[in-house]
MIVEX-479520 format. One line per 5 residues: number of its first residue (from 1); for each residue x, y, z of N, C-alpha, C. Coordinates in pm, whole numbers. Layout:
N
NUM> X,Y,Z,X,Y,Z,X,Y,Z  ...
This chain:
494
1> 18799,20039,8744,18737,19944,8649,18845,19854,8591  18825,19722,8606,18921,19625,8553,18881,19589,8411  18969,19617,8315,18944,19587,8176,19029,19469,8132  18986,19396,8030,19070,19286,7980,19206,19335,7938  19308,19253,7963,19446,19296,7938,19473,19323,7791
6> 19398,19255,7699,19430,19271,7557,19386,19407,7503  19314,19486,7585,19269,19616,7538,19377,19723,7548  19488,19693,7611,19594,19790,7628,19699,19773,7519  19774,19876,7484,19886,19862,7389,19989,19765,7444  20044,19681,7356,20137,19576,7397,20271,19596,7331
11> 20377,19546,7396,20508,19543,7331,20582,19418,7376  20666,19367,7284,20737,19241,7306,20849,19260,7406  20861,19163,7503,20971,19170,7600,21057,19045,7599  21001,18926,7590,21082,18805,7593,21000,18689,7539  21064,18571,7536,21000,18450,7482,21000,18344,7591
16> 20886,18269,7606,20881,18166,7708,20781,18057,7668  20818,17931,7685,20736,17814,7661,20669,17818,7524  20745,17858,7422,20690,17856,7288,20599,17973,7258  20571,18060,7355,20485,18174,7333,20563,18302,7357  20499,18414,7345,20561,18543,7364,20506,18607,7490
21> 20597,18667,7571,20557,18740,7690,20546,18887,7653  20431,18944,7676,20409,19085,7651,20381,19155,7784  20423,19277,7794,20392,19357,7912,20304,19472,7870  20230,19526,7965,20137,19633,7938,20173,19752,8025  20145,19874,7983,20180,19992,8062,20094,20003,8186
26> 20121,20106,8265,20047,20137,8388,20055,20024,8489  20171,19956,8491,20197,19853,8591,20095,19737,8586  20041,19712,8467,19950,19598,8453,20033,19470,8453  19972,19360,8499,20043,19233,8504,20070,19184,8363  20185,19119,8341,20217,19070,8206,20125,18957,8164
31> 20101,18946,8035,20020,18837,7980,20102,18766,7876  20064,18642,7851,20135,18560,7755,20048,18538,7632  20099,18573,7516,20030,18547,7391,20069,18408,7343  19973,18318,7324,20006,18181,7288,20069,18173,7151  20152,18072,7134,20214,18046,7006,20111,17987,6910
36> 20140,17987,6777,20046,17927,6683,20012,17783,6715  20111,17705,6768,20084,17566,6799,19979,17553,6909  19992,17636,7012,19895,17628,7121,19758,17680,7078  19755,17778,6987,19627,17829,6940,19550,17724,6862  19622,17642,6786,19556,17543,6702,19554,17405,6765
41> 19597,17393,6891,19592,17264,6960,19448,17211,6972  19348,17295,7008,19211,17241,7012,19164,17188,6877  19207,17253,6770,19169,17206,6636,19229,17069,6609  19354,17049,6647,19418,16920,6625,19351,16809,6706  19319,16840,6831,19253,16740,6917,19115,16705,6864
46> 19037,16808,6827,18903,16783,6776,18906,16713,6641  19009,16739,6560,19021,16667,6433,19045,16519,6457  19129,16487,6554,19154,16346,6587,19028,16280,6640  18957,16348,6730,18833,16291,6783,18727,16277,6673  18719,16377,6584,18625,16369,6473,18656,16254,6379
51> 18786,16230,6354,18825,16118,6268,18786,15985,6331  18805,15972,6462,18767,15848,6531,18616,15828,6526  18541,15938,6549,18395,15926,6544,18348,15893,6403  18407,15958,6302,18367,15930,6164,18401,15786,6125  18514,15736,6172,18554,15599,6141,18452,15499,6193
56> 18396,15528,6310,18301,15434,6368,18158,15453,6320  18122,15575,6280,17982,15605,6249,17950,15604,6101  18042,15652,6018,18010,15668,5875,17988,15533,5809  18071,15435,5841,18053,15303,5779,17920,15240,5821  17882,15259,5948,17753,15206,5993,17638,15278,5924
61> 17652,15408,5904,17546,15482,5837,17533,15439,5691  17647,15415,5625,17643,15368,5486,17574,15232,5478  17603,15144,5573,17537,15013,5574,17387,15028,5598  17348,15120,5687,17206,15144,5713,17135,15197,5588  17203,15282,5512,17145,15334,5388,17125,15222,5287
66> 17223,15133,5274,17211,15021,5180,17094,14930,5218  17080,14904,5348,16968,14820,5393,16835,14888,5366  16832,15020,5388,16709,15095,5362,16671,15089,5214  16769,15100,5127,16742,15095,4983,16695,14956,4940  16742,14852,5009,16693,14717,4978,16547,14702,5018
71> 16513,14754,5136,16376,14743,5181,16282,14839,5112  16333,14956,5073,16251,15060,5011,16316,15103,4880  16309,15022,4776,16378,15055,4651,16321,15178,4582  16200,15222,4620,16142,15340,4558,16189,15469,4624  16277,15462,4724,16325,15581,4793,16414,15664,4701
76> 16428,15792,4735,16516,15881,4659,16661,15847,4693  16732,15789,4600,16865,15735,4627,16968,15844,4653  16960,15956,4583,17062,16060,4595,17063,16119,4735  16946,16157,4786,16941,16217,4919,16979,16116,5028  16945,15991,5007,16983,15890,5106,17134,15868,5110
81> 17197,15864,4993,17340,15840,4989,17421,15959,5042  17358,16074,5060,17426,16187,5121,17438,16173,5273  17359,16085,5332,17359,16073,5478,17498,16040,5536  17572,15941,5485,17705,15916,5543,17800,16035,5526  17794,16104,5412,17882,16219,5390,17852,16331,5488
86> 17723,16358,5509,17686,16465,5602,17716,16427,5746  17705,16299,5779,17742,16256,5913,17891,16274,5936  17973,16245,5835,18116,16270,5847,18145,16418,5864  18074,16505,5789,18092,16649,5805,18053,16693,5945  17948,16634,6000,17907,16668,6136,18014,16630,6237
91> 18081,16519,6215,18188,16478,6307,18305,16577,6306  18331,16638,6190,18444,16731,6180,18403,16877,6199  18275,16903,6220,18231,17041,6236,18294,17110,6358  18306,17043,6475,18377,17109,6586,18522,17144,6552  18590,17058,6477,18728,17088,6438,18734,17208,6345
96> 18638,17221,6254,18633,17338,6166,18609,17464,6247  18520,17454,6346,18495,17570,6433,18621,17607,6512  18694,17506,6561,18817,17533,6635,18923,17595,6545  18927,17555,6417,19020,17616,6323,18989,17764,6303  18862,17796,6287,18822,17937,6274,18854,18014,6402
101> 18838,17949,6516,18870,18013,6644,19020,18045,6653  19102,17949,6609,19246,17973,6614,19292,18082,6520  19224,18102,6409,19261,18204,6311,19207,18342,6348  19117,18350,6445,19057,18478,6482,19153,18560,6566  19118,18687,6582,19199,18777,6665,19175,18748,6813
106> 19259,18807,6898,19248,18784,7042,19114,18833,7095  19067,18947,7048,18939,19000,7094,18824,18911,7051  18827,18860,6928,18721,18770,6882,18720,18640,6963  18838,18588,6993,18845,18465,7073,18793,18490,7214  18821,18607,7268,18772,18639,7402,18620,18644,7405
111> 18560,18710,7307,18415,18717,7300,18353,18579,7278  18414,18499,7191,18362,18365,7165,18369,18279,7291  18478,18291,7368,18489,18214,7493,18382,18256,7593  18361,18386,7605,18258,18434,7698,18121,18381,7658  18093,18384,7530,17962,18338,7485,17948,18187,7498
116> 18049,18112,7455,18040,17966,7457,18030,17913,7600  18105,17974,7692,18096,17930,7831,17956,17946,7887  17896,18062,7863,17760,18086,7913,17659,17997,7842  17674,17979,7711,17580,17896,7636,17587,17751,7682  17707,17700,7705,17721,17561,7750,17657,17541,7887
121> 17679,17635,7978,17620,17623,8112,17468,17627,8104  17413,17721,8028,17268,17733,8016,17208,17612,7946  17274,17563,7839,17223,17446,7767,17228,17321,7854  17335,17308,7933,17344,17193,8023,17234,17197,8128  17206,17315,8180,17098,17328,8277,16963,17292,8215
126> 16939,17339,8093,16814,17304,8024,16806,17155,7996  16919,17093,7961,16922,16949,7933,16888,16869,8059  16945,16910,8174,16916,16840,8299,16767,16851,8333  16711,16971,8315,16568,16989,8341,16485,16901,8249  16523,16895,8121,16450,16812,8025,16456,16664,8065
131> 16574,16616,8101,16589,16475,8138,16508,16442,8262  16509,16531,8360,16432,16506,8483,16283,16501,8453  16234,16592,8370,16092,16590,8334,16057,16464,8255  16146,16426,8161,16121,16307,8081,16122,16181,8167  16215,16174,8261,16219,16059,8352,16092,16051,8436
136> 16047,16165,8484,15927,16167,8566,15804,16121,8486  15800,16155,8356,15684,16118,8274,15687,15972,8231  15807,15914,8214,15817,15780,8153,15881,15676,8243  15902,15707,8370,15973,15612,8456,15896,15481,8470  15762,15488,8470,15684,15365,8480,15705,15275,8359
141> 15714,15335,8240,15739,15256,8120,15882,15203,8117  15978,15284,8162,16118,15242,8162,16139,15120,8251  16070,15116,8363,16090,15007,8459,16040,14873,8405  15960,14875,8299,15911,14750,8240,16015,14684,8150  16124,14755,8117,16228,14697,8032,16307,14595,8111
146> 16364,14496,8039,16437,14389,8107,16571,14436,8161  16640,14523,8089,16769,14575,8133,16759,14727,8138  16731,14781,8254,16701,14924,8267,16822,15010,8232  16941,14970,8274,17060,15053,8250,17091,15068,8103  17099,14957,8028,17130,14965,7886,17017,15032,7808
151> 16893,15011,7853,16781,15074,7784,16787,15226,7799  16815,15275,7920,16824,15419,7941,16938,15479,7861  17051,15408,7852,17164,15458,7774,17126,15469,7627  17064,15365,7572,17021,15369,7432,16917,15477,7410  16824,15489,7502,16714,15586,7488,16767,15728,7481
156> 16855,15766,7572,16901,15905,7576,17006,15935,7470  17075,15833,7421,17161,15856,7304,17077,15879,7178  16966,15809,7168,16879,15825,7052,16814,15963,7049  16770,16011,7165,16699,16139,7166,16793,16258,7178  16923,16236,7185,17017,16347,7197,17010,16443,7077
161> 17008,16395,6952,16997,16490,6840,16871,16576,6843  16749,16518,6860,16632,16607,6864,16631,16700,6984  16684,16656,7097,16688,16743,7215,16787,16857,7192  16899,16829,7126,16995,16935,7094,16930,17040,7004  16861,16996,6901,16795,17091,6809,16688,17170,6882
166> 16620,17107,6977,16512,17174,7050,16564,17277,7149  16672,17244,7222,16714,17326,7335,16820,17430,7299  16897,17408,7195,17010,17497,7171,16968,17641,7142  16853,17669,7075,16815,17810,7060,16791,17879,7194  16729,17809,7289,16707,17867,7421,16837,17881,7497
171> 16927,17783,7482,17059,17797,7543,17136,17915,7487  17127,17936,7357,17190,18052,7295,17132,18182,7348  17000,18188,7360,16936,18310,7409,16981,18343,7551  16971,18246,7641,17007,18272,7780,17155,18300,7795  17237,18218,7727,17382,18236,7740,17429,18368,7683
176> 17376,18407,7568,17420,18533,7507,17374,18653,7587  17251,18649,7639,17204,18760,7722,17288,18773,7849  17324,18659,7909,17407,18663,8029,17547,18716,7997  17608,18663,7889,17745,18704,7857,17750,18852,7821  17657,18898,7736,17658,19039,7697,17621,19128,7815
181> 17531,19083,7902,17499,19162,8021,17618,19178,8112  17695,19071,8128,17814,19079,8212,17919,19171,8150  17940,19159,8020,18036,19245,7953,17992,19391,7958  17863,19415,7947,17813,19553,7952,17827,19611,8092  17796,19532,8194,17805,19582,8331,17950,19610,8371
186> 18043,19537,8314,18186,19562,8341,18245,19667,8247  18161,19728,8164,18203,19833,8070,18305,19782,7969  18307,19652,7946,18402,19597,7850,18357,19626,7707  18225,19630,7683,18177,19663,7549,18219,19805,7513  18206,19897,7609,18249,20036,7585,18398,20041,7556
191> 18476,19964,7632,18621,19964,7611,18657,19908,7474  18583,19807,7428,18608,19752,7295,18578,19854,7186  18470,19928,7204,18436,20032,7107,18540,20143,7105  18600,20170,7220,18702,20274,7227,18832,20235,7159  18850,20107,7131,18968,20065,7056,18955,20094,6907
196> 18839,20142,6865,18818,20174,6725,18729,20077,6651  18686,19970,6717,18598,19873,6652,18454,19923,6655  18381,19893,6551,18240,19926,6548,18161,19819,6624  18038,19853,6659,17955,19756,6730,17927,19634,6643  17913,19655,6512,17891,19542,6421,18010,19447,6423
201> 18129,19503,6427,18250,19420,6432,18262,19346,6565  18214,19408,6672,18217,19341,6802,18121,19223,6804  18004,19239,6740,17903,19134,6740,17937,19021,6643  18025,19046,6547,18052,18949,6441,18095,18811,6493  18186,18797,6590,18221,18663,6637,18104,18591,6703
206> 18012,18667,6763,17893,18604,6822,17805,18547,6711  17793,18621,6600,17719,18569,6487,17784,18445,6427  17919,18440,6429,17988,18322,6377,17957,18200,6463  17949,18218,6595,17912,18107,6683,17770,18060,6652  17678,18157,6635,17542,18119,6599,17534,18048,6466
211> 17619,18088,6371,17622,18023,6240,17664,17878,6251  17765,17848,6333,17810,17710,6349,17703,17625,6418  17633,17683,6516,17524,17608,6579,17412,17583,6478  17384,17679,6391,17282,17659,6287,17323,17547,6191  17450,17542,6153,17497,17436,6065,17486,17299,6132
216> 17519,17293,6263,17506,17167,6335,17361,17121,6339  17268,17214,6366,17126,17178,6368,17077,17138,6229  17130,17203,6125,17090,17169,5989,17132,17027,5953  17255,16990,5990,17301,16854,5962,17221,16751,6041  17189,16781,6167,17109,16689,6246,16966,16680,6194
221> 16913,16792,6144,16777,16793,6092,16764,16717,5961  16875,16690,5895,16870,16618,5768,16810,16479,5787  16845,16414,5898,16789,16281,5922,16780,16246,6071  16885,16271,6147,16900,16209,6278,16809,16271,6384  16779,16399,6377,16690,16459,6477,16546,16411,6460
226> 16484,16421,6342,16348,16368,6329,16341,16216,6348  16444,16145,6301,16446,16000,6322,16450,15967,6471  16534,16038,6547,16543,16014,6691,16414,16047,6763  16345,16150,6717,16217,16185,6780,16113,16075,6759  16111,16019,6640,16019,15909,6616,16060,15781,6686
231> 16191,15754,6688,16240,15632,6752,16223,15638,6903  16214,15759,6958,16189,15775,7101,16056,15708,7140  15952,15733,7063,15824,15671,7091,15828,15520,7068  15905,15478,6967,15918,15334,6943,15987,15265,7059  16087,15329,7119,16156,15269,7234,16064,15262,7355
236> 15981,15363,7376,15885,15358,7487,15787,15244,7465  15743,15226,7340,15655,15114,7308,15726,14981,7330  15855,14975,7297,15932,14852,7316,15944,14819,7465  15962,14921,7549,15972,14896,7693,15840,14843,7749  15728,14888,7691,15598,14846,7742,15556,14710,7689
241> 15576,14686,7557,15521,14566,7496,15623,14473,7433  15749,14517,7422,15853,14434,7364,15862,14441,7213  15786,14532,7149,15792,14547,7004,15805,14694,6969  15867,14720,6853,15886,14857,6805,15824,14869,6668  15724,14954,6655,15657,14972,6528,15675,15114,6479
246> 15698,15128,6350,15711,15259,6289,15576,15318,6254  15480,15233,6225,15346,15278,6193,15248,15166,6227  15125,15205,6262,15021,15109,6298,14894,15138,6218  14823,15030,6188,14694,15040,6119,14705,15128,5994  14798,15090,5907,14824,15165,5785,14734,15113,5673
251> 14667,15205,5606,14584,15170,5491,14650,15227,5366  14681,15139,5272,14740,15180,5144,14651,15131,5032  14613,15221,4944,14528,15188,4830,14602,15229,4703  14623,15133,4614,14692,15160,4488,14588,15167,4377  14572,15287,4322,14479,15307,4210,14560,15352,4089
256> 14565,15269,3989,14642,15297,3869,14555,15270,3747  14545,15369,3662,14458,15352,3545,14506,15241,3453  14637,15211,3455,14691,15110,3365,14675,14968,3421  14638,14956,3548,14624,14825,3609,14478,14781,3604  14459,14655,3573,14323,14600,3570,14276,14556,3708
261> 14368,14543,3803,14335,14500,3938,14388,14605,4036  14302,14651,4126,14342,14742,4232,14344,14666,4363  14439,14704,4449,14452,14637,4578,14461,14741,4689  14402,14707,4801,14416,14788,4922,14479,14701,5030  14581,14757,5095,14653,14688,5201,14619,14753,5335
266> 14586,14671,5433,14569,14717,5570,14670,14643,5656  14768,14718,5710,14878,14659,5788,14861,14699,5933  14857,14599,6021,14838,14627,6162,14959,14691,6227  15080,14644,6191,15202,14698,6253,15317,14687,6153  15389,14797,6137,15505,14801,6048,15628,14824,6134
271> 15732,14737,6129,15844,14746,6222,15932,14869,6196  15992,14917,6304,16087,15028,6293,16220,14973,6241  16295,15059,6170,16422,15017,6109,16401,14893,6024  16304,14901,5935,16264,14786,5856,16377,14738,5766  16392,14608,5757,16479,14542,5659,16395,14436,5587
276> 16438,14388,5470,16359,14287,5399,16335,14159,5478  16417,14132,5580,16397,14012,5661,16291,14031,5769  16250,14155,5796,16152,14182,5900,16011,14165,5846  15923,14102,5922,15784,14086,5875,15698,14206,5913  15602,14235,5829,15496,14327,5866,15379,14242,5916
281> 15309,14288,6018,15216,14204,6092,15071,14240,6060  14987,14137,6073,14841,14152,6062,14803,14220,5931  14821,14147,5822,14801,14201,5687,14666,14157,5633  14593,14253,5575,14468,14225,5506,14477,14292,5368  14460,14212,5261,14471,14262,5124,14340,14237,5051
286> 14279,14344,5006,14154,14334,4931,14182,14367,4785  14142,14277,4697,14164,14294,4553,14032,14321,4483  14039,14404,4381,13919,14440,4304,13959,14454,4158  13874,14401,4070,13898,14415,3927,13784,14493,3864  13773,14484,3733,13672,14563,3663,13530,14521,3700
291> 13511,14398,3745,13379,14349,3780,13342,14374,3925  13439,14423,4003,13411,14448,4144,13507,14372,4233  13480,14367,4367,13568,14295,4461,13582,14149,4422  13707,14099,4427,13733,13961,4383,13782,13871,4496  13870,13923,4587,13923,13836,4692,13976,13919,4807
296> 13990,13850,4921,14051,13910,5040,14151,13809,5095  14273,13857,5123,14378,13771,5177,14412,13818,5318  14405,13723,5413,14441,13752,5552,14571,13677,5584  14662,13743,5657,14788,13678,5698,14836,13740,5828  14896,13656,5914,14952,13707,6039,15076,13792,6016
301> 15153,13760,5911,15272,13837,5881,15305,13822,5734  15386,13915,5684,15427,13911,5543,15569,13964,5532  15649,13898,5449,15785,13945,5420,15798,13961,5269  15893,14047,5232,15910,14081,5090,16054,14058,5049  16074,13997,4935,16208,13971,4882,16246,14083,4787
306> 16353,14156,4823,16397,14265,4736,16456,14213,4606  16509,14091,4606,16573,14037,4486,16470,13993,4382  16366,13921,4426,16268,13867,4331,16137,13943,4330  16115,14029,4429,15989,14101,4437,15872,14014,4480  15901,13900,4545,15797,13805,4587,15754,13835,4730
311> 15625,13829,4755,15570,13842,4889,15546,13702,4946  15584,13682,5072,15564,13555,5141,15473,13580,5261  15354,13517,5261,15255,13537,5366,15252,13415,5457  15257,13439,5587,15256,13330,5685,15117,13316,5745  15074,13190,5757,14940,13159,5812,14833,13237,5736
316> 14833,13222,5605,14743,13299,5520,14610,13226,5502  14506,13305,5493,14371,13257,5461,14317,13347,5351  14263,13285,5246,14213,13362,5132,14062,13345,5121  13995,13458,5103,13851,13456,5083,13822,13488,4936  13766,13391,4867,13732,13406,4726,13590,13458,4715
321> 13576,13578,4663,13444,13640,4651,13377,13607,4517  13443,13528,4434,13389,13498,4301,13358,13349,4283  13361,13271,4391,13329,13130,4377,13181,13114,4346  13147,13010,4270,13010,12990,4224,12955,12857,4278  12829,12861,4312,12760,12740,4357,12715,12658,4236
326> 12657,12544,4266,12613,12456,4157,12505,12521,4071  12425,12607,4133,12321,12672,4055,12370,12795,3980  12501,12823,3991,12558,12935,3918,12561,13066,3993  12504,13069,4115,12506,13194,4193,12641,13211,4260  12675,13338,4293,12802,13370,4358,12797,13338,4506
331> 12910,13299,4561,12919,13269,4703,13058,13308,4753  13075,13307,4885,13204,13334,4947,13267,13202,4991  13394,13186,4958,13462,13060,4990,13596,13091,5056  13617,13036,5177,13744,13052,5249,13840,12940,5210  13960,12979,5172,14065,12881,5141,14163,12880,5257
336> 14151,12781,5344,14232,12772,5466,14349,12676,5452  14359,12608,5339,14466,12509,5321,14582,12565,5239  14603,12697,5242,14714,12756,5168,14847,12720,5233  14953,12702,5155,15084,12671,5214,15135,12788,5297  15222,12756,5392,15284,12860,5476,15436,12847,5466
341> 15505,12939,5403,15452,13067,5354,15381,13054,5220  15284,13140,5201,15209,13147,5076,15275,13254,4989  15334,13213,4877,15413,13301,4792,15327,13361,4681  15343,13494,4665,15270,13565,4559,15371,13650,4484  15377,13632,4352,15477,13701,4272,15420,13818,4192
346> 15289,13831,4185,15232,13935,4099,15181,14056,4178  15234,14075,4301,15202,14195,4377,15318,14294,4358  15302,14399,4280,15415,14489,4254,15440,14590,4366  15353,14597,4465,15372,14694,4573,15496,14660,4655  15566,14763,4697,15684,14747,4781,15651,14793,4924
351> 15730,14751,5021,15703,14795,5159,15700,14947,5174  15788,15018,5101,15789,15163,5113,15656,15222,5066  15602,15171,4958,15473,15219,4910,15363,15195,5013  15368,15083,5078,15261,15046,5170,15266,15130,5298  15385,15156,5349,15397,15220,5480,15386,15371,5472
356> 15412,15430,5356,15417,15577,5350,15290,15647,5398  15168,15596,5372,15052,15668,5425,15047,15673,5577  15115,15580,5645,15111,15579,5791,15228,15649,5857  15322,15702,5779,15438,15767,5837,15402,15907,5886  15441,15937,6008,15417,16068,6065,15518,16167,6008
361> 15470,16274,5949,15558,16368,5879,15660,16433,5972  15625,16450,6099,15718,16514,6193,15840,16427,6223  15832,16298,6191,15941,16206,6223,16023,16168,6100  16001,16235,5989,16073,16203,5866,16179,16308,5840  16299,16261,5800,16405,16352,5762,16389,16396,5618
366> 16487,16471,5570,16481,16524,5435,16478,16412,5330  16560,16305,5339,16551,16199,5238,16417,16129,5237  16362,16101,5357,16235,16031,5365,16120,16119,5313  16123,16249,5347,16020,16339,5296,16028,16352,5144  16151,16358,5091,16168,16364,4947,16113,16238,4880
371> 16142,16124,4938,16092,15998,4882,15939,15993,4888  15883,16040,4999,15737,16041,5013,15674,16130,4907  15729,16247,4886,15674,16340,4788,15684,16285,4647  15795,16220,4615,15809,16160,4482,15713,16043,4464  15694,15965,4571,15606,15850,4563,15461,15890,4540
376> 15419,16003,4600,15280,16046,4592,15261,16165,4498  15353,16183,4406,15338,16290,4310,15220,16261,4218  15126,16353,4217,15008,16337,4135,14891,16270,4204  14911,16219,4329,14800,16157,4403,14715,16266,4467  14591,16278,4422,14506,16387,4472,14463,16364,4616
381> 14461,16238,4661,14417,16210,4797,14528,16229,4900  14653,16230,4856,14765,16238,4950,14782,16381,5001  14809,16398,5132,14830,16532,5188,14970,16586,5156  14999,16607,5030,15133,16647,4988,15171,16784,5044  15074,16873,5061,15107,17007,5109,15167,17003,5249
386> 15111,16919,5336,15164,16909,5472,15306,16853,5473  15333,16753,5390,15467,16694,5386,15566,16788,5317  15520,16863,5218,15608,16960,5154,15642,17074,5250  15547,17113,5334,15575,17214,5436,15682,17165,5533  15672,17039,5575,15774,16985,5665,15909,16975,5596
391> 15909,16945,5466,16037,16938,5394,16105,17073,5394  16033,17179,5366,16091,17313,5372,16131,17349,5515  16052,17305,5613,16081,17338,5753,16210,17272,5801  16242,17156,5746,16369,17091,5784,16488,17182,5749  16478,17257,5639,16585,17348,5599,16579,17480,5676
396> 16459,17523,5711,16443,17656,5771,16466,17657,5920  16422,17553,5991,16424,17556,6138,16563,17576,6198  16671,17514,6147,16802,17534,6210,16850,17679,6212  16807,17761,6119,16855,17899,6114,16794,17987,6221  16704,17928,6302,16653,17999,6418,16767,18035,6513
401> 16871,17951,6518,16986,17979,6605,17051,18113,6568  17071,18135,6440,17132,18260,6395,17037,18377,6420  16907,18357,6401,16809,18462,6428,16809,18498,6576  16821,18398,6663,16826,18423,6807,16947,18508,6844  17062,18480,6781,17181,18561,6808,17160,18705,6763
406> 17102,18722,6644,17077,18857,6595,16977,18932,6682  16882,18860,6742,16787,18923,6833,16850,18956,6968  16931,18866,7019,16985,18882,7154,17096,18985,7160  17174,18998,7053,17290,19088,7057,17250,19233,7087  17158,19296,7014,17125,19435,7047,17050,19448,7179
411> 16980,19342,7223,16905,19351,7348,16992,19323,7469  17100,19248,7452,17188,19216,7565,17291,19323,7593  17320,19408,7495,17419,19515,7512,17350,19638,7570  17407,19694,7674,17350,19813,7737,17462,19914,7762  17434,20040,7734,17531,20147,7758,17487,20238,7872
416> 17373,20211,7933,17321,20298,8039,17323,20225,8172  17292,20299,8277,17290,20240,8411,17170,20150,8434  17073,20157,8345,16955,20073,8363,16987,19925,8347  17098,19892,8286,17136,19753,8269,17059,19686,8156  17059,19553,8159,17001,19476,8049,16868,19411,8085
421> 16811,19447,8200,16685,19383,8242,16575,19406,8138  16566,19529,8086,16465,19557,7985,16486,19477,7859  16612,19465,7815,16642,19387,7696,16609,19240,7715  16634,19187,7836,16601,19047,7864,16450,19025,7855  16374,19119,7907,16228,19108,7901,16179,19108,7756
426> 16235,19198,7675,16195,19203,7534,16235,19074,7463  16355,19023,7492,16402,18901,7428,16312,18783,7463  16272,18772,7591,16183,18663,7631,16049,18672,7559  15997,18795,7547,15871,18814,7475,15885,18775,7327  15995,18814,7264,16015,18785,7122,16032,18636,7097
431> 16100,18565,7187,16117,18421,7168,15983,18350,7181  15902,18392,7279,15768,18335,7290,15685,18362,7166  15694,18485,7115,15622,18519,6991,15674,18439,6873  15805,18410,6872,15863,18331,6764,15808,18188,6764  15798,18127,6882,15743,17992,6891,15597,17989,6847
436> 15520,18087,6893,15378,18093,6855,15364,18116,6704  15446,18203,6650,15440,18232,6507,15478,18109,6425  15578,18035,6470,15620,17916,6397,15509,17812,6391  15442,17787,6505,15332,17691,6505,15216,17738,6419  15188,17868,6424,15077,17922,6344,15106,17909,6195
441> 15229,17941,6154,15264,17931,6013,15256,17787,5964  15306,17691,6045,15302,17551,6003,15157,17501,5992  15073,17543,6085,14933,17504,6077,14865,17560,5953  14894,17686,5923,14837,17747,5802,14891,17680,5676  15018,17639,5679,15074,17569,5564,15010,17433,5545
446> 14988,17358,5655,14923,17227,5643,14780,17240,5592  14713,17349,5632,14574,17369,5591,14563,17426,5450  14673,17464,5389,14669,17518,5254,14635,17666,5247  14638,17736,5361,14607,17878,5361,14723,17962,5307  14845,17915,5325,14963,17982,5270,15049,17877,5203
451> 15145,17920,5125,15231,17826,5053,15324,17754,5151  15365,17631,5120,15459,17561,5209,15590,17636,5231  15639,17705,5127,15764,17780,5142,15749,17892,5243  15640,17966,5236,15617,18075,5331,15590,18021,5470  15521,17908,5480,15493,17849,5610,15621,17809,5682
456> 15720,17761,5609,15845,17716,5670,15939,17832,5701  15948,17929,5610,16047,18036,5623,15989,18167,5676  15857,18175,5693,15795,18300,5734,15843,18350,5869  15855,18260,5967,15902,18300,6100,16043,18356,6094  16132,18288,6023,16270,18337,6010,16272,18474,5946
461> 16192,18495,5842,16191,18622,5771,16144,18735,5861  16034,18715,5931,15977,18820,6017,16075,18859,6127  16129,18762,6197,16211,18794,6313,16353,18834,6273  16396,18798,6153,16522,18855,6104,16507,19004,6078  16394,19043,6022,16369,19186,6000,16362,19259,6134
466> 16294,19201,6233,16288,19262,6367,16428,19275,6427  16509,19168,6412,16645,19171,6466,16729,19280,6400  16717,19295,6268,16794,19397,6198,16749,19538,6240  16619,19556,6263,16570,19686,6311,16624,19717,6450  16624,19618,6538,16679,19639,6673,16829,19667,6666
471> 16898,19594,6580,17042,19617,6566,17070,19756,6510  16990,19798,6413,17008,19934,6358,16984,20038,6465  16882,20018,6550,16855,20114,6656,16969,20117,6758  17026,19999,6787,17140,19996,6880,17261,20064,6820  17283,20046,6689,17397,20112,6624,17380,20264,6623
476> 17256,20309,6620,17231,20453,6625,17238,20509,6765  17257,20423,6864,17265,20469,7002,17131,20504,7063  17022,20459,7003,16890,20491,7054,16843,20382,7149  16768,20419,7254,16720,20318,7349,16614,20230,7285  16607,20107,7330,16511,20011,7277,16397,19988,7377
481> 16434,19944,7497,16333,19913,7597,16252,20035,7634  16319,20150,7656,16247,20272,7695,16155,20318,7583  16198,20303,7458,16114,20345,7345,15989,20259,7335  16004,20129,7359,15886,20041,7355,15795,20069,7473  15855,20090,7592,15775,20115,7711,15696,20244,7701
486> 15754,20344,7636,15685,20473,7625,15562,20466,7536  15552,20363,7453,15438,20349,7363,15334,20250,7416  15348,20210,7542,15252,20121,7606,15176,20197,7714  15063,20144,7763,14990,20210,7871,15070,20229,7999  15180,20149,8013,15261,20161,8133,15370,20266,8121
491> 15380,20330,8006,15486,20425,7981,15465,20556,8053  15564,20648,8043,15557,20775,8108,15436,20854,8057  15373,20923,8146,15259,21006,8111,15128,20932,8104  15132,20799,8135,15007,20723,8129,14922,20748,8252
């Protein structure tokens, strides 16, 4: 049986290339222990790359936040201004992980390398499968774009964050089961335990890898993953029709007890990545006062000035519902000679207020969900429970990565000749149950059957408890697959 060289007692013999040469007994081949500089070289390289990425991305993100605040002044400013800071942290997250890797022991680094190699291969395979399926589904729409190459590059860069969040738990599951199965079949897990380490200590570096993946998903889930998922559909629409809309056929009704006039806005198309210079299209505004409906304003497009709060309507037509005939009776009168643009200063509604009813909750990040909830606080007609559930889910979903590691670790380790096939089967079943449970909890949360907090965190709580029970059983040396099989109709004695 070939065991890793670091499992044997070592002693110093000489120095070479900045590192130390150690020899091992029983005529084992000598190994070289890297110097501190070589151990931290990946951290230095990743820090430099992270600084370059942050230099190019953070300033652009800050500018995008400022533009968003101009177009949507009612947004939650604090959560929006965190976006550039969190993007910078995301750029340096690989360097932080490399620093922790360099500070770890040789055995921890060995386990992390085994796991990361398998996870990267499995995740890359899943990514290729996803891209091929996506190309097959949308190739007809892609071919309608004027520049296919640049469009495909932009499209797949945009969807990279949501695809990473979607696929990395499955990559972790497959990679960890493969890595632990290989280590178990080579009896390396047994050899590690014989060095005096507990099974919990052996699994700890794997949990650290899962923790860093969870942090990466959490940062992406703050804004860029849900935004990319929504922008994906906008890009497909752009390839087909040449326009990108964030919402269509949006109805906004402002009812305020302190206002003497109520207005309802019907917007045909609201542009994606809205700025104050972008028009909203096909606008219909119905006004009503204490006496009833008063007027209807039709316009092909409308723009809003963030500085003055003035709305400018292009090609506007106004229908006066209160015009009177000579005999004093009411009549309808169309005013078609309005100037273009037709300026209105007494409309206090902002674009953010108007578009929020049409925003799909699955495509909103934490700042946008927070702004939506603040905007509709106290509105009995607004589906606040569904949006609050998604807000909690943005925080809860990334920790699935850590739960997957806790589930896979006891199932991937095997001490018997039966191998890990049974553990793989149980892990596949549990992951399927986790996906089903997550959808069920979110549906119940949207319907108001359970609280939004429980709907978002319930899946994590249940499967963390299952993972801890499996881990406890593995620490006790008790079989898992055989115990489950014995309690089914297919078990012994059936």
